[in-house]
All heavy atoms as TSV, in Angstrom:
chain	resi	resn	atom	element	x	y	z
A	1	MET	N	N	19.993	166.794	-81.094
A	1	MET	CA	C	20.390	167.856	-82.121
A	1	MET	C	C	21.249	168.972	-81.309
A	1	MET	O	O	22.314	169.235	-81.819
A	1	MET	CB	C	19.242	168.370	-82.835
A	1	MET	CG	C	18.624	167.498	-83.837
A	1	MET	SD	S	17.169	168.229	-84.629
A	1	MET	CE	C	17.938	169.063	-85.885
A	2	ARG	N	N	20.711	169.123	-80.233
A	2	ARG	CA	C	21.354	170.395	-79.410
A	2	ARG	C	C	22.730	169.840	-78.940
A	2	ARG	O	O	23.695	170.534	-78.957
A	2	ARG	CB	C	20.484	170.760	-78.311
A	2	ARG	CG	C	19.396	171.658	-78.811
A	2	ARG	CD	C	18.586	172.225	-77.627
A	2	ARG	NE	N	17.455	173.077	-78.067
A	2	ARG	CZ	C	16.112	172.776	-77.770
A	2	ARG	NH1	N	15.822	171.930	-76.901
A	2	ARG	NH2	N	15.260	173.591	-78.213
A	3	GLN	N	N	22.728	168.564	-78.455
A	3	GLN	CA	C	23.975	167.971	-77.936
A	3	GLN	C	C	25.044	168.014	-79.094
A	3	GLN	O	O	26.177	168.352	-78.750
A	3	GLN	CB	C	23.747	166.590	-77.367
A	3	GLN	CG	C	22.963	166.468	-76.104
A	3	GLN	CD	C	22.653	165.135	-75.626
A	3	GLN	OE1	O	22.699	164.247	-76.537
A	3	GLN	NE2	N	22.305	164.974	-74.460
A	4	GLN	N	N	24.724	167.533	-80.226
A	4	GLN	CA	C	25.654	167.476	-81.298
A	4	GLN	C	C	26.124	168.869	-81.697
A	4	GLN	O	O	27.252	169.115	-82.060
A	4	GLN	CB	C	25.050	166.767	-82.567
A	4	GLN	CG	C	24.959	165.140	-82.275
A	4	GLN	CD	C	26.232	164.596	-81.916
A	4	GLN	OE1	O	27.248	164.775	-82.513
A	4	GLN	NE2	N	26.222	163.701	-80.867
A	5	ALA	N	N	25.159	169.896	-81.766
A	5	ALA	CA	C	25.599	171.256	-82.051
A	5	ALA	C	C	26.531	171.743	-81.025
A	5	ALA	O	O	27.538	172.305	-81.522
A	5	ALA	CB	C	24.155	171.999	-82.150
A	6	ARG	N	N	26.353	171.480	-79.806
A	6	ARG	CA	C	27.274	171.993	-78.834
A	6	ARG	C	C	28.646	171.219	-79.011
A	6	ARG	O	O	29.630	171.956	-78.901
A	6	ARG	CB	C	26.730	171.726	-77.414
A	6	ARG	CG	C	25.838	172.917	-76.928
A	6	ARG	CD	C	25.448	172.698	-75.427
A	6	ARG	NE	N	23.984	172.529	-75.400
A	6	ARG	CZ	C	23.289	171.584	-74.997
A	6	ARG	NH1	N	23.949	170.513	-74.564
A	6	ARG	NH2	N	22.089	171.574	-75.024
A	7	LYS	N	N	28.600	169.969	-79.121
A	7	LYS	CA	C	29.696	169.090	-79.127
A	7	LYS	C	C	30.663	169.480	-80.445
A	7	LYS	O	O	31.836	169.584	-80.316
A	7	LYS	CB	C	29.395	167.582	-79.275
A	7	LYS	CG	C	30.501	166.561	-79.349
A	7	LYS	CD	C	29.997	165.190	-79.568
A	7	LYS	CE	C	31.103	164.248	-79.677
A	7	LYS	NZ	N	30.588	162.893	-79.961
A	8	GLU	N	N	30.020	169.752	-81.553
A	8	GLU	CA	C	30.726	170.071	-82.813
A	8	GLU	C	C	30.782	171.483	-83.163
A	8	GLU	O	O	31.125	171.990	-84.231
A	8	GLU	CB	C	30.201	169.267	-83.953
A	8	GLU	CG	C	30.341	167.680	-83.672
A	8	GLU	CD	C	30.219	166.978	-84.861
A	8	GLU	OE1	O	30.463	167.623	-85.966
A	8	GLU	OE2	O	30.063	165.761	-84.844
A	9	ASP	N	N	30.259	172.325	-82.133
A	9	ASP	CA	C	30.228	173.963	-82.334
A	9	ASP	C	C	29.496	174.278	-83.588
A	9	ASP	O	O	30.139	175.019	-84.477
A	9	ASP	CB	C	31.766	174.369	-82.251
A	9	ASP	CG	C	31.705	175.831	-82.057
A	9	ASP	OD1	O	30.818	176.404	-81.340
A	9	ASP	OD2	O	32.702	176.542	-82.675
A	10	ILE	N	N	28.396	173.810	-83.645
A	10	ILE	CA	C	27.511	174.084	-84.904
A	10	ILE	C	C	26.359	175.037	-84.345
A	10	ILE	O	O	25.663	174.741	-83.398
A	10	ILE	CB	C	26.887	172.837	-85.588
A	10	ILE	CG1	C	28.044	171.906	-86.019
A	10	ILE	CG2	C	26.032	173.266	-86.753
A	10	ILE	CD1	C	27.580	170.579	-86.505
A	11	LYS	N	N	26.102	176.136	-85.165
A	11	LYS	CA	C	25.079	177.028	-84.843
A	11	LYS	C	C	23.744	176.416	-84.990
A	11	LYS	O	O	23.536	175.648	-86.015
A	11	LYS	CB	C	25.187	178.378	-85.578
A	11	LYS	CG	C	26.300	179.230	-85.086
A	11	LYS	CD	C	26.277	180.429	-85.975
A	11	LYS	CE	C	27.406	181.461	-85.464
A	11	LYS	NZ	N	27.456	182.665	-86.236
A	12	LEU	N	N	22.758	176.656	-84.108
A	12	LEU	CA	C	21.487	176.180	-84.291
A	12	LEU	C	C	20.659	177.110	-85.115
A	12	LEU	O	O	19.775	177.862	-84.573
A	12	LEU	CB	C	20.765	175.876	-82.935
A	12	LEU	CG	C	21.233	174.641	-82.207
A	12	LEU	CD1	C	20.589	174.681	-80.816
A	12	LEU	CD2	C	20.865	173.503	-82.873
A	13	ASP	N	N	20.937	177.214	-86.399
A	13	ASP	CA	C	20.133	178.149	-87.287
A	13	ASP	C	C	19.948	177.383	-88.627
A	13	ASP	O	O	20.532	176.400	-88.939
A	13	ASP	CB	C	20.639	179.419	-87.375
A	13	ASP	CG	C	22.094	179.563	-87.909
A	13	ASP	OD1	O	22.403	178.473	-88.538
A	13	ASP	OD2	O	22.778	180.473	-87.763
A	14	TYR	N	N	19.106	178.047	-89.435
A	14	TYR	CA	C	18.727	177.403	-90.666
A	14	TYR	C	C	19.930	177.254	-91.551
A	14	TYR	O	O	20.013	176.187	-92.367
A	14	TYR	CB	C	17.734	178.352	-91.445
A	14	TYR	CG	C	17.224	177.877	-92.791
A	14	TYR	CD1	C	16.420	176.835	-92.935
A	14	TYR	CD2	C	17.823	178.468	-94.020
A	14	TYR	CE1	C	16.063	176.464	-94.179
A	14	TYR	CE2	C	17.359	177.922	-95.179
A	14	TYR	CZ	C	16.467	176.855	-95.294
A	14	TYR	OH	O	16.225	176.361	-96.499
A	15	ASP	N	N	20.927	178.191	-91.667
A	15	ASP	CA	C	22.111	178.087	-92.469
A	15	ASP	C	C	22.894	176.826	-92.215
A	15	ASP	O	O	23.760	176.427	-93.038
A	15	ASP	CB	C	22.813	179.304	-92.395
A	15	ASP	CG	C	22.199	180.535	-92.929
A	15	ASP	OD1	O	21.280	180.391	-93.816
A	15	ASP	OD2	O	22.472	181.655	-92.530
A	16	HIS	N	N	22.766	176.314	-91.062
A	16	HIS	CA	C	23.649	175.145	-90.524
A	16	HIS	C	C	22.907	173.864	-90.313
A	16	HIS	O	O	23.492	172.880	-89.779
A	16	HIS	CB	C	24.425	175.577	-89.307
A	16	HIS	CG	C	25.337	176.777	-89.567
A	16	HIS	ND1	N	24.834	177.960	-89.101
A	16	HIS	CD2	C	26.616	176.767	-89.805
A	16	HIS	CE1	C	25.967	178.811	-89.468
A	16	HIS	NE2	N	26.910	178.205	-89.881
A	17	ILE	N	N	21.748	173.835	-90.826
A	17	ILE	CA	C	20.848	172.647	-90.590
A	17	ILE	C	C	21.354	171.288	-91.282
A	17	ILE	O	O	21.458	170.266	-90.683
A	17	ILE	CB	C	19.386	172.835	-90.979
A	17	ILE	CG1	C	18.495	171.736	-90.262
A	17	ILE	CG2	C	19.191	172.911	-92.490
A	17	ILE	CD1	C	18.199	171.994	-88.813
A	18	SER	N	N	22.028	171.458	-92.458
A	18	SER	CA	C	22.570	170.432	-93.185
A	18	SER	C	C	23.791	169.841	-92.327
A	18	SER	O	O	23.971	168.572	-92.209
A	18	SER	CB	C	22.934	170.763	-94.537
A	18	SER	OG	O	23.537	169.737	-95.287
A	19	GLN	N	N	24.533	170.792	-91.944
A	19	GLN	CA	C	25.854	170.364	-91.289
A	19	GLN	C	C	25.407	169.648	-89.877
A	19	GLN	O	O	25.886	168.647	-89.512
A	19	GLN	CB	C	26.708	171.658	-91.032
A	19	GLN	CG	C	27.980	171.390	-90.210
A	19	GLN	CD	C	28.648	172.665	-90.029
A	19	GLN	OE1	O	28.214	173.683	-90.233
A	19	GLN	NE2	N	29.900	172.527	-89.530
A	20	LEU	N	N	24.358	170.194	-89.157
A	20	LEU	CA	C	23.850	169.543	-88.018
A	20	LEU	C	C	23.240	168.170	-88.307
A	20	LEU	O	O	23.567	167.271	-87.514
A	20	LEU	CB	C	22.864	170.502	-87.437
A	20	LEU	CG	C	22.237	170.063	-86.005
A	20	LEU	CD1	C	23.419	169.788	-84.998
A	20	LEU	CD2	C	21.263	171.034	-85.555
A	21	ASN	N	N	22.521	168.057	-89.385
A	21	ASN	CA	C	21.993	166.805	-89.628
A	21	ASN	C	C	23.135	165.688	-89.863
A	21	ASN	O	O	23.035	164.557	-89.339
A	21	ASN	CB	C	21.140	166.838	-90.800
A	21	ASN	CG	C	19.740	167.432	-90.612
A	21	ASN	OD1	O	19.259	167.449	-89.576
A	21	ASN	ND2	N	19.247	168.032	-91.717
A	22	LYS	N	N	24.115	166.034	-90.514
A	22	LYS	CA	C	25.178	165.057	-90.787
A	22	LYS	C	C	25.906	164.789	-89.498
A	22	LYS	O	O	26.204	163.597	-89.303
A	22	LYS	CB	C	26.193	165.721	-91.724
A	22	LYS	CG	C	25.659	165.827	-93.269
A	22	LYS	CD	C	26.647	166.563	-94.104
A	22	LYS	CE	C	26.111	166.710	-95.434
A	22	LYS	NZ	N	26.912	167.568	-96.279
A	23	ALA	N	N	26.082	165.767	-88.546
A	23	ALA	CA	C	26.688	165.375	-87.356
A	23	ALA	C	C	25.950	164.487	-86.493
A	23	ALA	O	O	26.468	163.539	-85.882
A	23	ALA	CB	C	27.024	166.708	-86.562
A	24	VAL	N	N	24.563	164.614	-86.483
A	24	VAL	CA	C	23.707	163.765	-85.772
A	24	VAL	C	C	23.670	162.339	-86.237
A	24	VAL	O	O	23.983	161.400	-85.400
A	24	VAL	CB	C	22.245	164.313	-85.753
A	24	VAL	CG1	C	21.243	163.191	-85.177
A	24	VAL	CG2	C	22.134	165.540	-84.945
A	25	PHE	N	N	23.597	162.195	-87.547
A	25	PHE	CA	C	23.671	160.848	-87.945
A	25	PHE	C	C	25.026	160.216	-88.019
A	25	PHE	O	O	25.085	158.928	-88.055
A	25	PHE	CB	C	23.162	160.685	-89.442
A	25	PHE	CG	C	21.573	160.987	-89.556
A	25	PHE	CD1	C	21.008	162.049	-89.917
A	25	PHE	CD2	C	20.807	159.866	-89.070
A	25	PHE	CE1	C	19.609	162.223	-89.909
A	25	PHE	CE2	C	19.288	159.980	-89.088
A	25	PHE	CZ	C	18.847	161.253	-89.506
A	26	ARG	N	N	26.037	160.906	-87.990
A	26	ARG	CA	C	27.395	160.405	-87.877
A	26	ARG	C	C	27.745	159.883	-86.431
A	26	ARG	O	O	28.461	159.043	-86.343
A	26	ARG	CB	C	28.308	161.453	-88.328
A	26	ARG	CG	C	29.802	161.164	-88.484
A	26	ARG	CD	C	30.645	162.124	-89.091
A	26	ARG	NE	N	30.519	163.500	-88.491
A	26	ARG	CZ	C	30.100	164.572	-88.994
A	26	ARG	NH1	N	29.686	164.645	-90.262
A	26	ARG	NH2	N	30.036	165.719	-88.304
A	27	ASN	N	N	27.083	160.523	-85.577
A	27	ASN	CA	C	27.407	160.210	-84.136
A	27	ASN	C	C	26.379	159.514	-83.368
A	27	ASN	O	O	26.598	159.356	-82.153
A	27	ASN	CB	C	27.867	161.521	-83.437
A	27	ASN	CG	C	29.001	162.126	-84.103
A	27	ASN	OD1	O	30.190	161.610	-83.987
A	27	ASN	ND2	N	28.931	163.376	-84.494
A	28	VAL	N	N	25.321	159.299	-83.897
A	28	VAL	CA	C	24.182	158.557	-83.072
A	28	VAL	C	C	23.719	157.302	-83.834
A	28	VAL	O	O	23.427	157.321	-84.964
A	28	VAL	CB	C	23.000	159.599	-82.915
A	28	VAL	CG1	C	21.908	158.944	-82.261
A	28	VAL	CG2	C	23.393	160.829	-82.216
A	29	ASP	N	N	23.631	156.158	-83.058
A	29	ASP	CA	C	23.175	154.962	-83.585
A	29	ASP	C	C	21.679	154.998	-83.761
A	29	ASP	O	O	20.964	155.808	-83.110
A	29	ASP	CB	C	23.469	153.753	-82.664
A	29	ASP	CG	C	25.042	153.554	-82.561
A	29	ASP	OD1	O	25.666	153.905	-83.446
A	29	ASP	OD2	O	25.477	153.084	-81.479
A	30	PHE	N	N	21.155	154.031	-84.617
A	30	PHE	CA	C	19.653	154.065	-84.944
A	30	PHE	C	C	18.963	153.736	-83.638
A	30	PHE	O	O	17.884	154.380	-83.453
A	30	PHE	CB	C	19.385	153.121	-85.957
A	30	PHE	CG	C	17.900	153.009	-86.244
A	30	PHE	CD1	C	17.293	153.995	-87.184
A	30	PHE	CD2	C	17.070	152.055	-85.665
A	30	PHE	CE1	C	15.934	154.135	-87.243
A	30	PHE	CE2	C	15.740	151.988	-86.069
A	30	PHE	CZ	C	15.251	153.059	-86.843
A	31	ASP	N	N	19.366	152.923	-82.732
A	31	ASP	CA	C	18.727	152.501	-81.551
A	31	ASP	C	C	18.617	153.838	-80.658
A	31	ASP	O	O	17.429	154.036	-80.050
A	31	ASP	CB	C	19.404	151.489	-80.837
A	31	ASP	CG	C	19.421	150.104	-81.426
A	31	ASP	OD1	O	18.402	149.865	-82.354
A	31	ASP	OD2	O	20.270	149.285	-81.100
A	32	GLU	N	N	19.635	154.660	-80.608
A	32	GLU	CA	C	19.464	155.869	-79.875
A	32	GLU	C	C	18.473	156.901	-80.518
A	32	GLU	O	O	17.681	157.459	-79.889
A	32	GLU	CB	C	20.832	156.618	-79.786
A	32	GLU	CG	C	21.856	155.932	-78.912
A	32	GLU	CD	C	23.185	156.666	-78.983
A	32	GLU	OE1	O	23.092	157.743	-78.311
A	32	GLU	OE2	O	24.090	156.301	-79.585
A	33	LEU	N	N	18.499	156.860	-81.988
A	33	LEU	CA	C	17.420	157.759	-82.495
A	33	LEU	C	C	16.014	157.379	-82.292
A	33	LEU	O	O	15.188	158.146	-82.095
A	33	LEU	CB	C	17.712	157.791	-84.018
A	33	LEU	CG	C	18.916	158.566	-84.435
A	33	LEU	CD1	C	19.129	158.330	-85.937
A	33	LEU	CD2	C	18.940	159.936	-84.230
A	34	ALA	N	N	15.869	156.113	-82.269
A	34	ALA	CA	C	14.473	155.432	-81.965
A	34	ALA	C	C	13.995	155.989	-80.643
A	34	ALA	O	O	12.834	156.356	-80.547
A	34	ALA	CB	C	14.449	154.039	-82.239
A	35	ARG	N	N	14.729	155.971	-79.632
A	35	ARG	CA	C	14.492	156.446	-78.352
A	35	ARG	C	C	14.331	158.033	-78.364
A	35	ARG	O	O	13.435	158.454	-77.525
A	35	ARG	CB	C	15.745	156.052	-77.454
A	35	ARG	CG	C	15.323	155.831	-75.985
A	35	ARG	CD	C	16.558	155.353	-75.237
A	35	ARG	NE	N	17.923	155.718	-75.754
A	35	ARG	CZ	C	18.559	156.910	-75.423
A	35	ARG	NH1	N	18.014	157.667	-74.693
A	35	ARG	NH2	N	19.728	157.008	-75.883
A	36	LEU	N	N	14.839	158.711	-79.104
A	36	LEU	CA	C	14.843	160.222	-79.279
A	36	LEU	C	C	13.694	160.756	-80.145
A	36	LEU	O	O	13.518	161.886	-80.184
A	36	LEU	CB	C	16.138	160.765	-79.582
A	36	LEU	CG	C	17.400	160.543	-78.826
A	36	LEU	CD1	C	18.563	161.053	-79.491
A	36	LEU	CD2	C	17.185	161.148	-77.467
A	37	ILE	N	N	13.007	159.855	-80.832
A	37	ILE	CA	C	11.950	160.298	-81.696
A	37	ILE	C	C	10.872	161.279	-81.117
A	37	ILE	O	O	10.672	162.223	-81.716
A	37	ILE	CB	C	11.233	159.050	-82.490
A	37	ILE	CG1	C	12.271	158.527	-83.400
A	37	ILE	CG2	C	9.967	159.501	-83.114
A	37	ILE	CD1	C	11.804	157.234	-84.166
A	38	PRO	N	N	10.365	160.962	-79.851
A	38	PRO	CA	C	9.478	161.853	-79.352
A	38	PRO	C	C	10.055	163.317	-79.108
A	38	PRO	O	O	9.482	164.392	-79.400
A	38	PRO	CB	C	9.044	161.321	-77.935
A	38	PRO	CG	C	9.327	159.816	-78.126
A	38	PRO	CD	C	10.436	159.701	-79.127
A	39	GLN	N	N	11.278	163.403	-78.660
A	39	GLN	CA	C	11.964	164.630	-78.471
A	39	GLN	C	C	12.280	165.314	-79.868
A	39	GLN	O	O	12.124	166.548	-80.032
A	39	GLN	CB	C	13.373	164.373	-77.778
A	39	GLN	CG	C	14.078	165.690	-77.501
A	39	GLN	CD	C	15.442	165.442	-76.789
A	39	GLN	OE1	O	15.580	164.320	-76.269
A	39	GLN	NE2	N	16.259	166.410	-76.809
A	40	LEU	N	N	12.647	164.527	-80.776
A	40	LEU	CA	C	12.954	165.019	-82.163
A	40	LEU	C	C	11.650	165.725	-82.758
A	40	LEU	O	O	11.799	166.734	-83.346
A	40	LEU	CB	C	13.452	163.943	-83.051
A	40	LEU	CG	C	13.843	164.265	-84.514
A	40	LEU	CD1	C	14.901	165.367	-84.597
A	40	LEU	CD2	C	14.213	163.036	-85.161
A	41	ARG	N	N	10.544	165.049	-82.516
A	41	ARG	CA	C	9.349	165.520	-83.030
A	41	ARG	C	C	8.951	166.903	-82.453
A	41	ARG	O	O	8.640	167.796	-83.202
A	41	ARG	CB	C	8.220	164.449	-82.711
A	41	ARG	CG	C	6.781	164.951	-83.257
A	41	ARG	CD	C	5.774	163.937	-82.902
A	41	ARG	NE	N	4.496	164.287	-83.517
A	41	ARG	CZ	C	3.625	165.137	-83.002
A	41	ARG	NH1	N	3.885	165.684	-81.851
A	41	ARG	NH2	N	2.554	165.468	-83.632
A	42	ARG	N	N	9.186	166.934	-81.148
A	42	ARG	CA	C	8.943	168.342	-80.467
A	42	ARG	C	C	9.855	169.324	-81.006
A	42	ARG	O	O	9.500	170.503	-81.214
A	42	ARG	CB	C	9.206	168.152	-79.047
A	42	ARG	CG	C	8.080	167.500	-78.194
A	42	ARG	CD	C	8.180	167.531	-76.680
A	42	ARG	NE	N	9.389	167.092	-76.135
A	42	ARG	CZ	C	9.549	165.712	-75.901
A	42	ARG	NH1	N	8.598	164.917	-75.961
A	42	ARG	NH2	N	10.765	165.396	-75.354
A	43	GLU	N	N	11.088	168.975	-81.139
A	43	GLU	CA	C	11.979	170.047	-81.819
A	43	GLU	C	C	11.684	170.369	-83.273
A	43	GLU	O	O	11.775	171.620	-83.649
A	43	GLU	CB	C	13.512	169.534	-81.734
A	43	GLU	CG	C	13.971	169.429	-80.372
A	43	GLU	CD	C	15.495	169.088	-80.136
A	43	GLU	OE1	O	16.220	169.183	-81.160
A	43	GLU	OE2	O	15.925	168.668	-79.105
A	44	LEU	N	N	11.275	169.443	-84.105
A	44	LEU	CA	C	10.861	169.703	-85.465
A	44	LEU	C	C	9.589	170.417	-85.468
A	44	LEU	O	O	9.455	171.349	-86.301
A	44	LEU	CB	C	10.696	168.345	-86.239
A	44	LEU	CG	C	11.981	167.617	-86.396
A	44	LEU	CD1	C	11.600	166.312	-87.083
A	44	LEU	CD2	C	12.831	168.514	-87.306
A	45	MET	N	N	8.651	170.264	-84.535
A	45	MET	CA	C	7.515	171.181	-84.453
A	45	MET	C	C	7.770	172.485	-84.119
A	45	MET	O	O	7.181	173.439	-84.571
A	45	MET	CB	C	6.444	170.473	-83.329
A	45	MET	CG	C	5.921	169.110	-83.859
A	45	MET	SD	S	5.009	169.275	-85.442
A	45	MET	CE	C	3.519	169.992	-84.947
A	46	LEU	N	N	8.867	172.701	-83.056
A	46	LEU	CA	C	9.225	174.099	-82.889
A	46	LEU	C	C	9.718	174.747	-84.066
A	46	LEU	O	O	9.535	175.936	-84.329
A	46	LEU	CB	C	10.291	173.994	-81.704
A	46	LEU	CG	C	10.842	175.258	-81.257
A	46	LEU	CD1	C	9.842	176.259	-80.812
A	46	LEU	CD2	C	11.992	175.059	-80.292
A	47	ILE	N	N	10.611	174.043	-84.826
A	47	ILE	CA	C	11.250	174.595	-85.985
A	47	ILE	C	C	10.129	175.033	-87.012
A	47	ILE	O	O	10.209	176.102	-87.625
A	47	ILE	CB	C	12.197	173.653	-86.662
A	47	ILE	CG1	C	13.491	173.519	-85.890
A	47	ILE	CG2	C	12.573	174.110	-87.971
A	47	ILE	CD1	C	14.416	172.318	-86.206
A	48	ALA	N	N	9.133	174.229	-87.193
A	48	ALA	CA	C	8.027	174.426	-88.074
A	48	ALA	C	C	7.247	175.553	-87.718
A	48	ALA	O	O	6.834	176.390	-88.497
A	48	ALA	CB	C	7.159	173.167	-88.249
A	49	SER	N	N	7.145	175.766	-86.366
A	49	SER	CA	C	6.323	176.933	-85.857
A	49	SER	C	C	7.012	178.212	-86.083
A	49	SER	O	O	6.300	179.307	-86.248
A	49	SER	CB	C	5.862	176.784	-84.357
A	49	SER	OG	O	7.045	176.936	-83.543
A	50	LYS	N	N	8.333	178.154	-86.182
A	50	LYS	CA	C	9.125	179.407	-86.337
A	50	LYS	C	C	9.561	179.674	-87.720
A	50	LYS	O	O	10.121	180.700	-88.082
A	50	LYS	CB	C	10.329	179.310	-85.556
A	50	LYS	CG	C	10.242	178.981	-84.047
A	50	LYS	CD	C	9.656	180.255	-83.357
A	50	LYS	CE	C	9.447	179.978	-81.886
A	50	LYS	NZ	N	8.866	181.029	-81.253
A	51	SER	N	N	9.131	178.836	-88.775
A	51	SER	CA	C	9.574	178.965	-90.086
A	51	SER	C	C	8.377	179.037	-90.944
A	51	SER	O	O	7.212	178.732	-90.777
A	51	SER	CB	C	10.633	177.804	-90.512
A	51	SER	OG	O	9.978	176.609	-90.270
A	52	GLU	N	N	8.674	179.577	-92.205
A	52	GLU	CA	C	7.545	179.714	-93.251
A	52	GLU	C	C	8.128	179.244	-94.551
A	52	GLU	O	O	9.207	179.609	-95.074
A	52	GLU	CB	C	7.278	181.187	-93.347
A	52	GLU	CG	C	6.302	181.558	-94.374
A	52	GLU	CD	C	6.017	183.066	-94.385
A	52	GLU	OE1	O	6.142	183.684	-93.394
A	52	GLU	OE2	O	5.764	183.588	-95.482
A	53	LEU	N	N	7.403	178.294	-95.180
A	53	LEU	CA	C	7.819	177.892	-96.507
A	53	LEU	C	C	7.207	178.832	-97.580
A	53	LEU	O	O	6.066	179.314	-97.529
A	53	LEU	CB	C	7.332	176.479	-96.735
A	53	LEU	CG	C	7.772	175.436	-95.844
A	53	LEU	CD1	C	7.100	174.015	-96.149
A	53	LEU	CD2	C	9.359	175.334	-96.009
A	54	LYS	N	N	7.988	179.119	-98.741
A	54	LYS	CA	C	7.578	179.826	-99.784
A	54	LYS	C	C	7.848	179.164	-101.109
A	54	LYS	O	O	8.906	178.577	-101.167
A	54	LYS	CB	C	8.265	181.139	-99.849
A	54	LYS	CG	C	8.011	182.107	-98.461
A	54	LYS	CD	C	8.635	183.420	-98.741
A	54	LYS	CE	C	8.343	184.258	-97.499
A	54	LYS	NZ	N	8.957	185.575	-97.558
A	55	LEU	N	N	6.895	179.197	-101.994
A	55	LEU	CA	C	7.006	178.452	-103.184
A	55	LEU	C	C	7.792	179.604	-104.162
A	55	LEU	O	O	7.492	180.647	-104.178
A	55	LEU	CB	C	5.661	178.268	-103.767
A	55	LEU	CG	C	5.590	177.550	-105.122
A	55	LEU	CD1	C	6.237	176.180	-105.024
A	55	LEU	CD2	C	4.185	177.442	-105.599
A	56	MET	N	N	8.739	178.956	-104.789
A	56	MET	CA	C	9.641	179.776	-105.733
A	56	MET	C	C	9.472	179.178	-107.083
A	56	MET	O	O	9.442	177.862	-107.272
A	56	MET	CB	C	10.960	179.738	-105.254
A	56	MET	CG	C	11.270	180.374	-104.000
A	56	MET	SD	S	13.075	180.145	-103.351
A	56	MET	CE	C	13.719	181.267	-104.529
A	57	GLU	N	N	9.605	179.953	-108.122
A	57	GLU	CA	C	9.833	179.597	-109.484
A	57	GLU	C	C	11.149	178.928	-109.546
A	57	GLU	O	O	12.198	179.348	-108.983
A	57	GLU	CB	C	9.689	180.724	-110.454
A	57	GLU	CG	C	8.419	181.250	-110.529
A	57	GLU	CD	C	8.197	182.328	-111.699
A	57	GLU	OE1	O	8.840	182.062	-112.692
A	57	GLU	OE2	O	7.524	183.266	-111.486
A	58	SER	N	N	11.412	177.823	-110.364
A	58	SER	CA	C	12.529	177.144	-110.498
A	58	SER	C	C	13.709	178.060	-110.965
A	58	SER	O	O	14.821	177.738	-110.374
A	58	SER	CB	C	12.467	175.960	-111.359
A	58	SER	OG	O	12.071	176.411	-112.792
A	59	GLN	N	N	13.456	179.030	-111.780
A	59	GLN	CA	C	14.673	179.770	-112.152
A	59	GLN	C	C	15.304	180.480	-111.073
A	59	GLN	O	O	16.573	180.728	-110.940
A	59	GLN	CB	C	14.257	180.890	-113.294
A	59	GLN	CG	C	13.239	181.744	-112.808
A	59	GLN	CD	C	12.790	182.753	-114.019
A	59	GLN	OE1	O	13.015	182.391	-115.105
A	59	GLN	NE2	N	12.087	183.785	-113.760
A	60	TYR	N	N	14.454	180.898	-110.097
A	60	TYR	CA	C	14.955	181.638	-108.916
A	60	TYR	C	C	15.600	180.643	-107.922
A	60	TYR	O	O	16.615	181.079	-107.350
A	60	TYR	CB	C	14.016	182.399	-108.185
A	60	TYR	CG	C	13.450	183.542	-109.170
A	60	TYR	CD1	C	12.146	183.500	-109.602
A	60	TYR	CD2	C	14.201	184.682	-109.527
A	60	TYR	CE1	C	11.585	184.490	-110.336
A	60	TYR	CE2	C	13.726	185.633	-110.180
A	60	TYR	CZ	C	12.341	185.548	-110.779
A	60	TYR	OH	O	11.918	186.546	-111.557
A	61	ASN	N	N	15.094	179.430	-107.823
A	61	ASN	CA	C	15.563	178.536	-106.920
A	61	ASN	C	C	16.926	178.021	-107.275
A	61	ASN	O	O	17.799	177.763	-106.560
A	61	ASN	CB	C	14.647	177.362	-106.801
A	61	ASN	CG	C	14.835	176.388	-105.634
A	61	ASN	OD1	O	15.287	176.918	-104.542
A	61	ASN	ND2	N	14.499	175.183	-105.784
A	62	LEU	N	N	17.138	177.822	-108.643
A	62	LEU	CA	C	18.312	177.384	-109.172
A	62	LEU	C	C	19.542	178.457	-108.969
A	62	LEU	O	O	20.669	178.005	-108.804
A	62	LEU	CB	C	18.277	176.986	-110.646
A	62	LEU	CG	C	17.384	175.689	-110.891
A	62	LEU	CD1	C	17.242	175.522	-112.386
A	62	LEU	CD2	C	17.929	174.493	-110.313
A	63	ARG	N	N	19.246	179.618	-108.764
A	63	ARG	CA	C	20.307	180.689	-108.467
A	63	ARG	C	C	21.000	180.479	-107.190
A	63	ARG	O	O	22.116	180.886	-107.057
A	63	ARG	CB	C	19.762	182.065	-108.588
A	63	ARG	CG	C	19.198	182.480	-109.978
A	63	ARG	CD	C	18.798	183.851	-109.905
A	63	ARG	NE	N	18.288	184.201	-111.115
A	63	ARG	CZ	C	17.575	185.347	-111.463
A	63	ARG	NH1	N	17.478	186.353	-110.433
A	63	ARG	NH2	N	17.137	185.650	-112.653
A	64	LYS	N	N	20.363	179.772	-106.221
A	64	LYS	CA	C	20.908	179.650	-104.816
A	64	LYS	C	C	22.088	178.670	-104.926
A	64	LYS	O	O	22.849	178.673	-103.869
A	64	LYS	CB	C	19.846	179.268	-103.963
A	64	LYS	CG	C	18.824	180.165	-103.665
A	64	LYS	CD	C	17.855	179.779	-102.583
A	64	LYS	CE	C	17.236	178.488	-102.833
A	64	LYS	NZ	N	16.251	178.117	-101.867
A	65	LYS	N	N	22.112	177.807	-105.876
A	65	LYS	CA	C	23.154	176.695	-105.897
A	65	LYS	C	C	24.524	177.284	-106.296
A	65	LYS	O	O	24.790	178.102	-106.911
A	65	LYS	CB	C	22.715	175.567	-106.858
A	65	LYS	CG	C	21.415	174.852	-106.404
A	65	LYS	CD	C	21.275	173.724	-107.261
A	65	LYS	CE	C	20.024	173.008	-106.768
A	65	LYS	NZ	N	19.790	171.832	-107.493
């Protein structure tokens, strides 16, 4: 993820996660991803430890679109 972020000049923050995901899947073969799963798990655990999920009512959630 970090390599693709650097390569495509994408910020490593929540606002750009969708763009980063697309860049990773566009540029990495499945065989490479399988090899990277342990590293990906560590990075996802880091993201999870720094973030907090909040339940929202649907009317408020729909306003973001």
